[in-house]
GUVO-779416 format. One record per residue (C-alpha): y, z, x; residue in one letter. Coordinates in steps of 0.02 Angstrom, whole numbers, padded with zeros to 5 digits, always signed. Layout:
# GUVO-779416
YZXA...
***
This chain:
# GUVO-779416
+02554+03734-04250M+02483+03560-04212D+02366+03576-04360A+02518+03582-04473Q+02594+03422-04407R+02607+03273-04523S+02569+03097-04463T+02677+02942-04455L+02575+02782-04462V+02626+02607-04412H+02508+02472-04475W+02494+02321-04360F+02442+02157-04443R+02544+02018-04365K+02684+02079-04255G+02559+02132-04120L+02691+02188-03995R+02800+02337-03952V+02962+02242-03912H+03079+02200-04057D+02966+02287-04183N+03081+02380-04304P+02939+02452-04410A+02857+02527-04255L+03023+02586-04183S+03060+02673-04348H+02916+02797-04331I+02944+02823-04145F+03127+02866-04180T+03079+02982-04323A+02949+03072-04217A+03067+03096-04070N+03204+03161-04186A+03090+03302-04247A+02990+03368-04098P+02837+03465-04150G+02836+03397-04328K+02734+03237-04316Y+02589+03147-04239F+02607+02958-04218V+02460+02842-04252R+02486+02654-04235P+02337+02570-04319I+02255+02400-04336F+02128+02381-04476I+01976+02276-04435L+01863+02232-04581D+01688+02204-04509P+01645+02096-04659G+01776+01969-04608I+01680+01934-04449L+01535+01869-04554D+01622+01762-04685W+01790+01711-04614M+01787+01536-04540Q+01875+01572-04376V+01830+01491-04212G+01773+01592-04062A+01930+01552-03963N+02043+01636-04090R+01932+01792-04099W+01945+01803-03909R+02133+01785-03919F+02141+01927-04046L+02027+02039-03942Q+02135+02013-03788Q+02292+02043-03891T+02228+02209-03960L+02180+02269-03786E+02352+02223-03719D+02437+02306-03867L+02340+02466-03834D+02396+02460-03652N+02579+02437-03701Q+02570+02582-03823L+02493+02695-03691R+02645+02663-03581K+02745+02740-03725L+02627+02891-03730D+02536+02826-03882S+02384+02716-03912R+02312+02593-04037L+02189+02658-04167F+02077+02516-04227V+02009+02573-04395V+01855+02485-04463R+01847+02447-04649G+01944+02370-04792K+02125+02427-04815P+02091+02484-04994A+01952+02598-04928E+02032+02650-04763V+02200+02712-04825F+02143+02840-04955P+02039+02923-04819R+02168+02925-04681I+02310+02974-04798F+02216+03136-04830K+02128+03172-04666S+02279+03131-04557W+02407+03212-04674R+02510+03051-04675V+02692+03070-04723E+02754+02893-04688M+02678+02720-04671L+02774+02574-04595T+02728+02391-04579F+02801+02218-04557E+02818+02113-04715T+02712+01957-04742D+02739+01812-04862I+02558+01754-04882E+02486+01777-05058P+02334+01873-04994Y+02446+01988-04894S+02565+02018-05040L+02420+02070-05152T+02345+02181-05017R+02512+02263-04976D+02552+02297-05158A+02384+02385-05177A+02413+02490-05021V+02588+02538-05078Q+02515+02594-05244K+02388+02703-05151L+02526+02774-05042A+02632+02818-05192K+02485+02908-05272A+02467+03014-05114E+02653+03045-05094G+02665+02939-04937V+02832+02856-04903K+02821+02670-04859V+02949+02580-04750E+02937+02391-04726T+03035+02278-04610H+03050+02089-04593C+03028+02040-04411S+02899+01901-04404H+03036+01774-04435T+03216+01762-04374I+03283+01762-04552Y+03212+01852-04701N+03145+01715-04818P+03196+01818-04969E+03376+01823-04909L+03377+01635-04876V+03312+01602-05051I+03439+01722-05127A+03580+01637-05031K+03523+01472-05106N+03542+01540-05283L+03362+01596-05300G+03279+01434-05246K+03202+01385-05080A+03300+01246-04993P+03176+01103-04991I+03254+01000-04851T+03271+01050-04670Y+03457+01008-04665Q+03491+01109-04822K+03397+01254-04745F+03502+01245-04586L+03660+01248-04690G+03601+01407-04778I+03548+01504-04623V+03711+01459-04535D+03793+01573-04663Q+03676+01719-04625L+03691+01850-04491K+03553+01847-04360V+03470+02020-04354P+03490+02119-04193K+03347+02103-04069V+03273+02273-04027L+03204+02326-03859G+03055+02441-03833L+03036+02597-03939P+03090+02756-03852E+02943+02839-03764K+02867+02979-03866L+02929+03150-03809K+02800+03286-03774K+02684+03218-03906M+02510+03294-03902P+02359+03185-03937T+02318+03187-04123P+02165+03295-04160P+02001+03205-04190K+01961+03174-04372D+01786+03177-04445E+01756+02996-04393V+01803+03027-04211E+01701+03187-04206Q+01546+03085-04245K+01594+02943-04128D+01727+02970-03995S+01749+02781-03976A+01766+02749-04163A+01948+02695-04151Y+01936+02601-03986D+01979+02417-03972C+01834+02301-04012P+01743+02224-03866T+01725+02037-03843M+01543+02051-03894E+01590+02138-04057Q+01721+02009-04107L+01652+01846-04041V+01493+01812-04139K+01467+01636-04069R+01507+01650-03883P+01430+01480-03850E+01582+01405-03937E+01706+01483-03816L+01806+01360-03713G+01910+01391-03557P+02027+01539-03573N+02186+01437-03546K+02296+01543-03658F+02256+01729-03640P+02308+01836-03787G+02434+01977-03786G+02616+02026-03773E+02614+02034-03583T+02559+01852-03569E+02680+01801-03708A+02831+01872-03617L+02772+01800-03450R+02749+01629-03527R+02918+01636-03613M+03009+01682-03452E+02915+01546-03357E+02965+01418-03489S+03148+01468-03479L+03166+01454-03290K+03221+01273-03294D+03377+01291-03401E+03417+01105-03399I+03243+01064-03465W+03264+01198-03600V+03436+01137-03652A+03389+00953-03658R+03216+00975-03733F+03174+00846-03866E+03005+00862-03951K+02976+00674-03980P+02995+00644-03793N+02853+00760-03744T+02679+00692-03711A+02539+00734-03833P+02406+00682-03708N+02464+00755-03543S+02327+00850-03453L+02442+01001-03438E+02547+01052-03590P+02718+00969-03595S+02786+01104-03711T+02798+01294-03701T+02632+01335-03790V+02714+01489-03863L+02652+01451-04039S+02494+01560-04029P+02600+01706-03970Y+02724+01681-04111L+02583+01666-04238K+02507+01834-04188F+02678+01911-04162G+02644+01944-03977C+02816+01867-03951L+02966+01900-04061S+03040+01740-04131A+03207+01831-04135R+03197+01869-03948L+03150+01690-03906F+03292+01624-04014N+03415+01741-03928Q+03358+01684-03755K+03375+01502-03804L+03551+01528-03872K+03603+01614-03710E+03545+01461-03612I+03631+01340-03730I+03796+01431-03701K+03777+01401-03514R+03727+01219-03534Q+03861+01111-03616P+03744+00962-03627K+03602+01005-03744H+03494+00935-03882S+03511+00982-04065Q+03393+01026-04208P+03275+00963-04268P+03211+00903-04097V+03276+01046-03987S+03180+01205-03947L+03290+01301-04068I+03253+01162-04191G+03067+01197-04172Q+03097+01380-04215L+03198+01325-04365M+03053+01219-04426W+02948+01377-04422R+03082+01468-04521E+03097+01325-04645F+02911+01322-04684Y+02903+01511-04702Y+03046+01503-04827T+02978+01364-04937V+02804+01442-04931A+02873+01610-04985A+02929+01530-05148A+02762+01444-05188E+02598+01543-05192P+02500+01379-05204N+02580+01312-05045F+02411+01283-04962D+02339+01171-05098R+02385+01013-05192M+02356+01071-05371L+02489+01185-05441G+02602+01159-05291N+02779+01116-05345V+02818+01030-05181Y+02662+00924-05167C+02630+00746-05225M+02471+00729-05327Q+02373+00596-05233I+02196+00538-05279P+02116+00569-05111W+01932+00526-05092Q+01787+00631-05031E+01694+00556-04884H+01588+00691-04800P+01523+00577-04662D+01698+00524-04609H+01761+00704-04619L+01616+00762-04510E+01651+00625-04383A+01836+00669-04377W+01802+00856-04364T+01687+00837-04213H+01777+00697-04123G+01656+00557-04162R+01767+00431-04254T+01746+00294-04124G+01932+00301-04086Y+01940+00381-03912P+02116+00450-03928F+02078+00534-04094I+01912+00600-04029D+01991+00668-03870A+02118+00765-03973I+01987+00841-04087M+01875+00887-03942R+02018+00970-03850Q+02055+01069-04009L+01875+01127-04023R+01863+01172-03838Q+02031+01254-03809E+02103+01301-03978G+02265+01210-03947W+02330+01031-03952I+02505+00962-03934H+02600+00959-04098H+02628+00772-04090L+02442+00748-04067A+02394+00859-04212R+02529+00794-04328H+02567+00614-04287A+02391+00564-04242C+02243+00661-04310V+02330+00716-04471A+02395+00543-04513C+02226+00467-04465F+02129+00584-04581L+02243+00561-04731T+02357+00416-04773R+02334+00319-04612G+02149+00280-04607D+02018+00391-04691L+02108+00432-04856W+02038+00610-04855I+02139+00755-04926S+02254+00850-04810W+02172+01009-04878E+02013+00964-04783E+02109+00943-04622G+02201+01105-04654Q+02034+01197-04667R+01974+01129-04500V+02137+01179-04416F+02124+01351-04497E+01960+01375-04407Q+02000+01304-04236L+02185+01327-04197L+02240+01480-04098L+02410+01464-04183D+02342+01437-04359Q+02478+01494-04476D+02464+01486-04665W+02640+01420-04698A+02656+01305-04548L+02482+01232-04561N+02501+01186-04744A+02680+01126-04724G+02640+01013-04579N+02487+00940-04664W+02589+00900-04819M+02724+00822-04711W+02609+00709-04611L+02509+00656-04763S+02676+00612-04846A+02631+00732-04986S+02792+00834-04969A+02952+00847-04866F+02926+00676-04784F+02911+00519-04890H+02913+00369-04773Q+02730+00339-04805Y+02741+00162-04737F+02761+00235-04561R+02582+00244-04499V+02535+00299-04325Y+02413+00189-04231S+02262+00282-04160P+02267+00158-04016V+02449+00119-03974A+02521+00294-03991F+02421+00369-03848G+02452+00220-03734K+02639+00256-03733K+02623+00412-03626T+02451+00390-03546D+02417+00204-03519P+02277+00240-03394Q+02183+00351-03518G+02166+00505-03407H+02169+00617-03561Y+02025+00521-03641I+01925+00527-03479R+01938+00716-03478K+01891+00752-03659Y+01779+00601-03695V+01688+00595-03528P+01560+00468-03588E+01701+00340-03579L+01762+00394-03408S+01705+00234-03321K+01792+00119-03444Y+01944+00031-03370P+02119+00063-03437A+02117-00105-03523G+01987-00052-03651C+01970+00137-03642I+02075+00153-03801Y+01978+00010-03883E+01800+00016-03813P+01740-00104-03949W+01829-00242-03853K+01709-00224-03708A+01558-00339-03706S+01385-00264-03718L+01355-00307-03536A+01515-00219-03486D+01471-00068-03594Q+01307-00053-03501R+01396-00070-03335A+01516+00069-03385Y+01369+00181-03432G+01417+00199-03615C+01348+00085-03750V+01431+00094-03921L+01313+00151-04057G+01203+00239-03929T+01311+00340-03809D+01472+00338-03911Y+01494+00295-04096P+01559+00134-04166H+01729+00158-04248R+01706+00219-04426I+01849+00113-04498V+01956-00032-04441K+02133+00034-04428H+02212-00138-04437E+02134-00161-04610V+02129+00011-04691V+02306+00067-04649H+02375-00079-04749K+02263-00039-04896E+02316+00143-04889N+02501+00101-04889I+02471+00013-05055K+02376+00166-05118R+02520+00279-05068M+02644+00166-05155G+02542+00172-05315A+02526+00362-05303A+02713+00382-05277Y+02746+00272-05428K+02632+00378-05538V+02711+00539-05476N+02886+00474-05515R+02832+00420-05689E+02757+00591-05723V+02915+00675-05661R+03037+00564-05755T+02930+00520-05905G+02975+00337-05881K+02859+00194-05836E+02918+00089-05689E+02902-00098-05661E+02748-00147-05563S+02829-00261-05433S+02938-00191-05296F+02966-00195-05110E+02840-00121-04991E+02885-00082-04811K+02745-00068-04685S+02769+00006-04514E+02627+00036-04392S+02643+00072-04209S+02498-00049-04185T+02625-00189-04170S+02784-00088-04156G+02868-00200-04285K+02914-00168-04465R+02853-00290-04595K+02939-00310-04762V+02852-00395-04906R+02831-00390-05093R+02680-00303-05165A+02619-00224-05324A+02580-00040-05329G+02693+00018-05188S+02859+00106-05189A+03036+00071-05127P+03103+00176-04985K+03145+00351-05041R+03298+00444-04987K+03260+00591-04874R
***
């Protein structure tokens, strides 16, 4: 009788969890409703070729490996397991559709262009084999397609407009765990398992992590179990949760001053809908609370916003052909890019951030956005945000196609944010929350003996003092590659000129060449207003 059973398959991609997973719950419910009719096989497809060419840091591979192991453990508690199938989806599915007698395939939808192309190809294969496909949107709180439809077929391109749209939408119900499978026998071994009984086992660390020497401390273990534990721990202090304001958190605290749930949301170890529900329950109990965009719910809404605008633009991760993005004549400077990437710019705060990123796979969002992103692009180095995006794609645990591109465009003032005259100082910004430089001493240890008075600006120390501190610039630590106090002013003029050209292209009208330029740098903390050629007046947000 078992040989006549059909198979229901759930395909994990993101959404690597069992809680609030409607696509997974769908096949569990169907199997339990028809005892003796189905086998259930939840799968994850691992393309061995990706391990060789995909530029992903060792920390993220470790996170994925831990996540898959935890997912397998959670499924076993439901009398199932995870089948990790090796190969390309276009090659894997024709084989398993036949050998497993698949009747239904379910998966969570994805907005990324690569995923859309891949999923369309798989659905075509399924149709050819008579396999029913069910898809569900559960990686975001709101379905981006519904948000766009509600806005008359266009993505809302401002955060406030987006909030106004989603306020009109019903929040989908958060699901619990799927019902445990009832009297479900283990699926029979197919020809692959007969040759190798471990063929569908989770990959080992050695199989996934090709460059183990790059692994840093395992500060953020992967998996649904850790995601839920971390969420509950973050929510214990309800007053802190209710009054959370992102700008008031410290980008350079030695322990994270935020929840660090972003890697778990990226991989879908944690449901954004569940987290949103928990936050709203706390807000109801706390009459005094912060509001979006700075609140914790506001942070989730930023994620929703970027997913929505990205869903409407397949070129969201590049400057050319991107309807949202300013066309800015960035310059190539490989030496400066290399120095920034490896934390050797000569600016200790910037270098500490980039070294933490490389070691741990995570940095505070204010550090990544307000400091290193601004520094690389419009603030100091005048290098394209696309270059920074690529580095973050490799190193961040929480690398997310929509959020990474959106935030880089924002901080480079290429889209969504247009106050390009606001430039973050690579010296003053860090001093606000860590005047003694403890963060720098940890991640740039060669400067650990420098006093607080010059640890952010080691070039101010005399050569004799540098020797006394055990770190001579140009020998033990690099000279700064640019002078912020000079280049940020030049770059403001460049941005003004670029904005002017973009407006002229958009309107078809040439503008006058003299107008007001506003310069704001946290170097001095004061705003300067002057007249200059080639810059732009303040834009309305």
